[in-house]
C-alpha positions as CSV (number, residue, x, y, z in Angstrom):
1,M,115.0,89.6,118.4
2,K,111.1,89.2,119.4
3,T,108.4,91.2,117.2
4,K,106.8,94.0,119.0
5,S,103.7,95.7,118.2
6,F,102.4,98.9,118.7
7,T,99.2,100.8,117.4
8,Y,99.4,104.3,115.5
9,K,96.6,106.3,114.5
10,L,95.9,107.4,110.8
11,G,96.2,111.4,110.9
12,D,95.3,113.7,108.1
13,H,97.8,115.2,105.6
14,R,96.4,118.2,103.5
15,R,92.9,117.7,104.0
16,I,93.1,114.2,103.0
17,P,91.6,112.4,106.0
18,R,93.7,109.2,107.7
19,S,96.3,109.7,105.3
20,R,99.5,110.1,107.3
21,V,101.4,107.6,109.6
22,W,103.7,109.5,112.1
23,M,106.7,107.0,113.8
24,E,109.2,107.8,116.1
25,G,111.5,107.1,119.0
26,K,114.2,105.4,120.2
27,R,111.4,101.6,118.8
28,L,113.1,102.4,115.5
29,A,116.5,102.8,116.2
30,T,116.5,99.3,118.3
31,H,115.0,97.8,115.5
32,G,117.2,99.0,112.6
33,F,115.9,102.3,111.5
34,A,118.6,105.4,113.6
35,A,118.7,108.5,111.6
36,G,119.9,108.5,108.6
37,R,119.4,104.6,107.9
38,R,118.4,104.3,104.6
39,Y,115.0,102.0,104.0
40,K,112.8,100.7,101.2
41,R,108.7,100.8,101.4
42,T,106.5,98.3,99.7
43,I,102.9,98.5,99.6
44,T,100.6,95.4,98.8
45,N,97.0,94.7,99.4
46,G,96.7,97.1,102.4
47,T,100.1,96.0,104.1
48,I,103.3,98.5,104.0
49,V,106.4,96.4,104.9
50,L,109.1,98.8,105.6
51,T,112.7,97.1,105.4
52,A,116.3,98.7,106.2
53,D,118.0,98.4,103.2
54,D,121.5,100.6,102.0
55,G,120.3,100.4,98.5
56,G,117.0,101.8,100.0
57,T,115.4,105.5,98.1
58,L,114.0,106.6,101.5
59,A,116.0,107.6,104.4
60,V,114.9,107.9,108.0
61,S,114.7,111.2,109.5
62,G,114.9,113.1,112.9
63,Y,118.1,113.2,115.0
64,D,120.4,110.0,116.8
65,N,117.5,110.2,119.6
66,R,114.6,110.5,118.0
67,P,114.5,109.2,114.9
68,I,111.3,109.6,112.4
69,I,109.7,107.7,109.9
70,D,106.6,110.0,108.3
71,M,104.7,108.5,105.6
72,S,101.4,110.3,103.8
73,G,99.9,111.0,100.3
74,D,97.0,108.9,98.7
75,A,98.8,106.0,98.4
76,I,98.8,105.4,102.5
77,A,94.7,106.6,102.6
78,S,94.1,103.5,99.8
79,A,96.1,101.4,102.0
80,F,94.2,101.7,105.1
81,A,90.6,103.5,103.9
82,G,88.4,102.4,106.3
83,H,90.7,102.3,109.3
84,A,90.9,104.8,111.7
85,K,94.4,103.3,113.1
86,V,97.0,100.8,112.2
87,T,98.9,98.1,113.8
88,A,102.9,98.2,112.8
89,T,105.0,95.2,113.9
90,Y,108.5,95.4,114.5
91,A,111.4,93.1,114.1
92,E,115.0,93.2,113.3
93,N,115.4,95.8,110.2
94,V,111.7,95.4,109.2
95,I,108.5,96.9,109.9
96,V,104.8,95.4,109.1
97,I,102.1,97.6,109.1
98,T,98.5,96.9,109.0
99,G,95.2,98.1,108.8
100,G,94.1,98.0,112.5
101,E,90.6,99.2,114.0
102,A,88.2,100.7,112.1
């Protein structure tokens, strides 16, 4: 499966600007992140890597036709400080999120 990239606007969460990444829809399920799927998240040097993993501590929320990954908080704000958008690159069972536009 080829990789595909999409841009997402960073949202605000609990009055913390640019501290939320919201991803939803069929593209998640197409790349191995269906609703209910367990995954792990790693944050390193301004990059977030989501890996589908049966032993993961996080789960994709939503419904079969609308899976949702909602990440928010200080870790997101710190990882993407100075950015207004992020780029998510989807591959089979992996999503890599990096800072986009400033």
